[in-house]
C-alpha positions in Angstrom: 0.1 -0.1 -0.2 2.8 2.2 1.1 4.4 2.2 -2.1 1.7 3.8 -4.1 2.0 7.2 -4.7 -1.3 8.4 -4.3 -1.8 7.1 -0.7 0.8 9.5 0.2 -1.6 12.4 -0.5 -3.8 11.5 2.5 -0.8 10.5 4.9 0.6 13.3 4.2 -1.9 15.7 5.7 -2.5 12.6 8.5 1.0 13.4 9.7 0.4 17.1 9.7 -2.1 16.8 11.8 0.3 14.2 14.5 2.7 16.6 14.2 0.6 19.6 15.1 -1.2 17.8 18.2 2.6 17.7 19.4 2.7 20.9 19.4 2.0 23.6 22.0 -1.0 25.8 20.8 1.5 28.8 22.0 4.2 27.7 19.9 3.2 29.7 16.6 6.9 28.8 15.2 6.5 25.0 15.5 2.7 25.2 14.1 4.1 27.3 11.1 6.8 24.8 10.5 4.5 21.6 10.6 2.5 23.6 8.0 5.0 24.6 5.9 6.7 21.4 5.4 4.2 19.7 5.0 2.3 21.4 2.4 5.4 21.8 0.3 5.8 18.2 0.6 2.3 18.0 -0.9 3.1 20.9 -3.7 6.4 18.6 -4.6 4.8 15.2 -4.9 1.7 17.1 -7.0 4.2 18.4 -9.7 6.3 14.9 -9.3 2.9 13.3 -10.1 2.3 15.4 -13.0 5.7 14.8 -14.6 5.7 11.3 -14.1 2.0 10.8 -15.3 2.6 12.7 -19.0 5.7 10.6 -18.9 4.1 7.3 -18.2 0.9 8.4 -20.3 2.9 8.4 -23.3 3.7 4.9 -23.0 0.6 3.0 -21.1 -3.0 4.2 -22.4 -4.9 2.9 -19.1 -7.7 4.9 -18.3 -6.1 5.1 -14.8 -2.3 4.9 -13.7 -1.0 4.2 -10.4 -4.0 1.9 -9.8 -3.9 0.1 -6.3 -6.6 -1.8 -4.7 -7.2 -3.0 -1.0 -9.7 -4.6 1.0 -11.5 -2.9 3.4 -14.8 -4.4 4.2 -15.4 -8.0 2.3 -18.9 -8.0 3.3 -20.3 -5.2 1.4 -17.2 -5.3 -1.4 -15.6 -1.8 -0.2 -12.1 -1.8 -1.1 -9.6 1.1 -0.6 -9.4 1.6 -4.6 -6.9 3.8 -5.7 -5.9 5.7 -9.2 -5.8 8.7 -11.1 -5.8 9.9 -14.8 -5.0 13.7 -15.8 -7.8 15.3 -14.7 -7.5 13.9 -11.0 -3.6 14.4 -10.9 -4.4 18.6 -12.0 -7.5 18.4 -9.5 -3.9 17.1 -7.1 -2.2 20.0 -7.8 -4.7 22.6 -7.5 -5.3 21.6 -4.0 -1.8 21.2 -3.0 -0.9 24.9 -3.9 -4.3 26.0 -2.3 -3.4 24.2 0.8 0.2 26.0 0.6 -1.0 29.4 -0.3 -3.7 28.8 2.1 -0.8 28.3 5.0 0.6 31.4 4.7 -2.5 33.6 4.2 -3.4 32.1 7.7 0.5 32.9 8.9 -1.3 35.0 12.0 -4.1 32.8 12.5 -5.9 33.3 15.7 -7.2 32.2 18.5 -6.4 28.4 18.4 -3.7 28.6 15.7 -3.2 24.6 16.3 -6.7 23.6 16.6 -7.6 25.7 13.1 -4.8 24.0 11.1 -5.9 20.7 12.4 -9.2 21.0 11.0 -7.4 22.7 7.9 -5.3 19.4 7.7 -8.7 17.0 8.1 -10.5 18.8 5.6 -7.5 19.0 2.8 -7.4 15.4 3.8 -10.9 14.6 2.8 -10.4 16.0 -0.6 -7.1 14.7 -1.3 -8.6 11.0 -1.0 -12.0 12.2 -2.9 -9.4 12.8 -6.1 -7.7 9.6 -5.8 -10.6 7.1 -5.1 -11.8 4.8 -7.6 -14.1 3.0 -5.7 -17.5 4.7 -5.1 -18.1 4.0 -1.2 -14.1 5.7 -0.2 -14.8 8.3 -2.1 -18.5 9.2 -0.5 -16.8 8.6 2.6 -13.8 11.5 1.7 -16.8 13.7 0.7 -17.6 13.2 3.8 -14.6 14.0 5.8 -14.1 16.8 3.4 -17.7 18.4 4.4 -17.2 17.7 8.5 -14.5 20.0 9.8 -16.1 23.2 7.5 -18.9 23.6 10.4 -16.2 24.2 13.0 -13.9 26.1 10.7 -16.4 28.9 10.4 -18.4 28.5 13.4 -15.5 29.5 15.3 -12.9 31.4 13.8 -15.4 32.9 10.9 -16.9 36.4 11.2 -20.4 37.9 11.3 -23.2 35.5 11.0 -21.1 32.7 11.4 -22.9 30.3 13.1 -25.6 30.8 11.3 -23.7 30.1 8.3 -22.3 27.3 9.4 -25.1 25.5 10.2 -26.7 26.7 6.7 -24.1 25.1 4.7 -23.8 21.9 6.6 -27.4 21.1 6.4 -27.3 21.9 3.1 -24.6 20.2 1.7 -25.5 17.0 4.3 -29.3 17.0 2.4 -26.9 16.9 -1.2 -24.8 14.0 0.3 -28.3 12.0 1.1 -29.3 12.3 -2.5 -25.9 11.1 -3.3 -25.7 8.0 -0.8 -29.1 7.0 -2.4 -28.1 7.4 -5.8 -24.4 5.7 -5.4 -26.3 3.0 -3.6 -28.6 2.4 -6.7 -26.1 2.5 -8.5 -24.2 -0.6 -6.4 -27.4 -2.3 -6.2 -28.3 -1.9 -10.1 -24.9 -2.2 -11.8 -25.0 -6.6 -12.0 -22.0 -6.6 -10.2 -20.7 -6.8 -6.4 -18.8 -4.1 -6.6 -18.5 0.0 -6.0 -15.0 0.2 -8.5 -16.0 3.0 -10.9 -13.8 1.3 -13.8 -15.6 -2.5 -12.8 -19.0 -0.9 -13.4 -18.3 1.0 -16.4 -17.3 -2.1 -18.2 -20.3 -4.4 -16.8 -23.7 -4.6 -18.4 -25.4 -1.0 -18.3 -27.7 0.2 -15.9 -31.5 -0.3 -16.7 -32.2 3.2 -18.7 -35.4 3.7 -15.9 -33.1 3.5 -13.2 -30.8 5.5 -14.9 -32.6 8.6 -14.9 -33.7 8.1 -11.4 -30.0 7.8 -10.5 -28.5 10.8 -12.8 -31.2 13.1 -10.8 -29.9 11.8 -7.6 -26.3 11.9 -8.3 -26.3 14.6 -10.3 -28.2 16.8 -7.6 -26.4 15.3 -4.8 -23.3 16.9 -6.5 -24.2 19.9 -7.8 -25.4 21.3 -4.3 -21.6 21.8 -3.5 -21.1 23.1 -7.1 -23.7 25.5 -6.0 -26.3 24.8 -8.7 -29.4 27.0 -8.6 -31.9 26.6 -6.7 -29.3 24.7 -4.2 -26.9 27.7 -4.1 -28.1 29.6 -1.1 -25.4 27.9 1.3 -22.5 29.4 -1.0 -22.6 32.9 -0.8 -23.3 33.0 3.2 -21.0 30.3 4.1 -18.0 32.1 1.8 -18.7 35.3 3.6 -18.6 34.1 7.1 -15.4 31.8 6.8 -11.9 32.6 7.5 -9.6 33.5 4.6 -7.7 30.2 4.4 -10.9 28.1 4.6 -12.8 30.1 1.8 -9.9 29.8 -0.6 -9.8 26.0 0.0 -13.6 25.8 0.0 -14.2 28.3 -3.3 -11.0 26.8 -4.6 -10.9 23.1 -4.2 -14.4 22.0 -2.4 -16.8 23.1 -4.6 -14.6 21.4 -7.6 -16.0 18.1 -5.8 -18.9 19.0 -6.9 -18.2 19.3 -11.0 -15.5 16.5 -10.8 -18.3 14.0 -9.0 -20.6 15.0 -12.0 -18.1 13.9 -14.6 -16.8 11.0 -13.2 -19.9 9.5 -11.7 -23.1 10.9 -13.0 -22.4 11.3 -17.0 -19.8 8.6 -16.6 -21.9 5.7 -15.5 -25.3 6.7 -16.5 -24.3 8.1 -20.1 -28.0 7.3 -21.2 -29.8 9.1 -19.0 -26.7 12.1 -19.4 -28.3 12.2 -23.1 -31.8 12.1 -22.3 -31.6 14.4 -18.9 -28.9 17.1 -19.7 -31.6 19.7 -21.2 -33.2 20.1 -17.9 -29.8 20.9 -15.6 -28.7 22.8 -18.6 -31.5 25.2 -17.6 -30.5 25.3 -13.9 -26.9 25.9 -14.4 -28.1 28.4 -17.2 -29.2 30.2 -14.3 -26.9 29.6 -11.9 -24.4 31.3 -14.9 -26.6 34.4 -14.9 -27.9 34.8 -11.7 -24.8 34.5 -9.9 -23.0 37.5 -12.4 -26.1 39.7 -11.9 -26.7 39.1 -7.9 -22.5 40.1 -7.9 -23.4 43.3 -9.6 -25.9 44.4 -6.6 -23.4 43.6 -3.6 -21.4 45.7 -1.3 -19.5 43.8 0.8 -16.3 42.0 -1.2 -17.0 38.6 -0.1 -20.1 38.6 -1.1 -19.3 39.4 -4.7 -16.9 37.0 -4.6 -19.2 34.3 -3.7 -21.9 35.2 -6.2 -19.4 35.3 -8.4 -18.4 31.9 -7.7 -21.7 30.8 -8.5 -21.5 31.9 -12.1 -18.1 30.6 -12.9 -18.8 27.0 -11.4 -22.4 26.8 -13.0 -19.9 27.1 -16.3 -18.3 24.1 -14.9 -21.5 22.1 -15.0 -22.9 23.7 -18.0 -19.9 22.7 -19.8 -19.8 19.2 -18.7 -23.6 18.8 -19.7 -22.5 19.6 -23.2 -20.9 16.0 -23.4 -18.8 16.8 -26.3 -14.7 16.7 -25.6 -14.0 20.6 -26.4 -16.7 21.4 -23.7 -15.4 19.0 -20.9 -12.1 20.2 -21.8 -13.0 23.8 -20.7 -14.8 22.8 -18.3 -11.9 21.5 -16.1 -9.5 24.6 -17.2 -12.1 26.3 -15.4 -12.0 24.4 -12.4 -8.4 25.1 -12.1 -9.1 28.7 -13.4 -11.7 28.9 -10.8 -9.7 27.6 -8.1 -7.0 29.3 -8.3 -8.8 32.9 -9.2 -11.4 33.2 -6.5 -8.2 31.7 -4.0 -6.6 34.9 -4.6 -9.5 36.8 -4.6 -10.2 35.8 -0.7 -6.5 35.9 0.1 -6.9 39.4 -0.7 -10.2 40.2 0.8 -8.9 39.0 4.1 -5.7 40.8 3.5 -7.6 44.2 3.0 -10.4 43.3 5.7 -7.2 42.3 8.4 -6.1 46.0 7.6 -9.2 48.2 7.0 -11.6 46.3 9.2 -14.8 46.6 7.0 -15.0 44.9 3.6 -17.8 47.3 2.5 -16.6 48.9 -0.7 -18.7 52.0 -0.1 -16.6 52.5 3.2 -13.1 52.2 1.5 -11.5 53.9 -1.5 -8.1 54.7 -3.3 -6.0 51.9 -1.8 -4.1 51.7 -4.5 -2.1 54.6 -3.4 -1.8 52.9 0.2 -0.9 49.2 -0.7 0.3 49.2 -4.3 0.9 45.9 -4.1 -2.1 44.6 -2.6 -3.9 46.4 -5.2 -2.1 45.4 -8.4 -2.8 41.5 -7.5 -6.5 42.4 -7.0 -6.6 43.9 -10.5 -5.0 40.9 -11.9 -7.2 38.6 -9.9 -10.0 40.8 -11.6 -8.5 40.6 -14.9 -8.7 36.5 -14.9 -12.3 36.8 -13.5 -13.7 38.8 -16.6 -11.6 36.7 -19.0 -8.6 39.0 -20.0 -6.4 37.0 -22.5 -3.2 35.6 -21.3 -5.1 34.7 -18.0 -6.2 31.6 -17.0 -10.1 32.5 -17.6 -9.9 33.4 -20.9 -8.5 29.8 -21.8 -11.1 28.6 -20.1 -14.5 30.4 -20.7 -13.4 30.0 -24.5 -13.0 26.9 -24.8 -16.2 26.5 -22.7 -18.4 28.5 -25.3 -16.5 27.2 -28.2 -17.2 23.6 -27.2 -20.6 24.4 -26.0 -21.7 26.3 -29.4 -20.4 23.4 -31.8 -22.8 20.7 -33.3 -25.5 22.3 -31.2 -29.2 22.4 -31.4 -31.1 25.8 -31.0 -31.9 24.7 -27.5 -28.4 24.7 -26.7 -27.2 27.7 -28.8 -29.7 29.5 -27.2 -28.4 28.7 -23.5 -25.0 29.4 -24.6 -25.8 32.7 -26.1 -27.8 33.8 -22.8 -24.4 32.0 -20.4 -22.5 34.4 -22.5 -23.9 37.7 -21.4 -22.3 36.7 -18.1 -18.9 37.7 -19.4 -20.0 41.1 -19.3 -22.1 41.3 -16.3 -18.9 40.0 -15.0 -16.8 43.0 -16.3 -19.8 45.5 -14.8 -19.1 44.4 -11.2 -15.2 43.8 -11.7 -15.1 47.1 -12.7 -17.1 48.5 -10.5 -15.1 46.8 -7.5 -12.0 47.8 -8.9 -13.0 51.7 -9.6 -14.4 52.0 -5.8 -11.9 50.1 -4.0 -8.3 50.6 -5.7 -8.7 54.1 -7.6 -10.1 57.5 -6.8 -9.7 59.1 -3.7 -8.6 58.0 -0.4 -11.5 57.2 1.8 -10.3 58.8 4.9 -7.2 59.5 6.7 -7.1 56.5 9.0 -6.6 54.3 5.8 -3.7 56.7 4.9 -1.6 54.7 7.7 -2.5 51.4 6.4 0.4 48.9 5.4 1.0 47.0 2.4 1.6 43.2 2.0 4.2 41.3 4.3 6.2 39.2 3.2 4.0 35.6 4.1 1.2 37.8 2.4 3.4 38.2 -0.7 4.2 34.6 -0.7 0.9 33.1 -1.3 -0.2 36.1 -3.6 2.6 35.3 -5.7 2.3 31.7 -5.6 -1.1 31.7 -6.9 -0.4 34.7 -9.8 2.3 32.8 -11.2 -0.2 29.7 -11.9 -3.0 31.9 -13.2 -0.8 33.6 -15.9 0.9 30.1 -16.3 -2.6 28.5 -17.4 -3.2 31.3 -19.7 0.2 31.6 -21.4 0.4 27.9 -22.1 -2.5 26.2 -21.7 -1.1 23.3 -24.2 0.7 21.0 -21.7 -2.9 20.9 -19.6 -4.6 19.6 -22.6 -2.3 17.3 -23.2 -2.8 15.8 -19.7 -6.4 15.5 -20.0 -7.6 14.9 -23.7 -7.2 11.4 -23.6 -9.0 10.9 -20.5 -11.9 12.0 -22.2 -11.9 8.7 -24.4 -13.7 6.6 -22.2 -16.0 8.8 -21.2 -16.5 10.3 -24.9 -17.2 6.7 -25.8 -19.5 5.8 -23.0 -22.0 8.6 -24.1 -21.4 8.1 -27.9 -22.4 4.3 -26.9 -25.4 4.9 -25.2 -27.0 7.7 -27.8 
């Protein structure tokens, strides 16, 4: 087991929790050292995995690489089965980068920093375990592990109506988990084999069409709740607005991607006939998410709520593209998951840094910050330009791929919704430029703001890491395409065979 590289993505966060447990709560240097060493090791491991994956993929055409399976609970045929394709590798890299940046963004977290990072590591463990699992039961288990810490992280270390937001988020996501559990158990009972393994189920005889439709609704809604799909999105703005900075970064940047990844890996792949027949229903819902999220962001005055509603819109694009069921659009969906993950993590990191200085997130009470803290101002503009799709940054590559792929070979219904979704690009430019103009430019709001300081060294580490990745995807997207293109072959084949 320990010879499989994927297992170490779970072991390292667990070792970090053990290390933190041995630290005194007052010893910040030891706590920070554990987090920096552990998060750096995860980044190094994910980079090495990506490089080795590309080399191995050139000579091995298997659906999943680095596979391994160990019996966990034999009576129910539950195994700890792991494996990755290009999509999983990129999600692991995204998670590692945001955990690393989130560590530096939480450099001065208080109170009880040790407890905060313990729950933060547990959240990370669930995320990594979810992306490496190819057994539906263990995937669902890690999914739940990723959700549980959110309640305490928001309820204790959050701001504003933190108890209400934590409870609302937990209850709504648990409701989505109930739908998801019904869907996964239904797939297990109807697949005709005693296995939870996604690859084995995909090679078994197709599930009956009537069952597929019901199970597709359960699984897509279950994962769609976490992806902030309309009308199940209302937990997201409140949760993001009240969460501490690093939790907002990891939640919006990675945790919401579990929804899109799950829809792609289970709902579409294992239930392709239902996906072909019912996709139009969820295209309507995700199309509403895109437009509604963008317009809602326009009328907000709280920086976190603006970014939270923006996330509803951008995550809606991920699900929208997946439902188009063609390679180009689905490639755009993965690019959007990476782009939005990095971009929204940068936004939330910067908002936390600005709030820590001004003690407000209301854009009506701020102005002229570019004169006072030029570094943070430039970083915020870069994040904004990535969000509105400026060429050379990750947002442009992702959104163009989504809309081109969604429009090609589409009928009138699909093209109408693609055009409506495209309107969100203009709306995004409206609220981004509005915020940049009010927050950064113009006169300084008051004399108190003139005494504020610019970014510290650890804040610069967090922001530079994310900005380099955003620019890297925007300028060099081909290696990502090469990483994920071959991963679509079995999924596209399943969809075409079901037509």
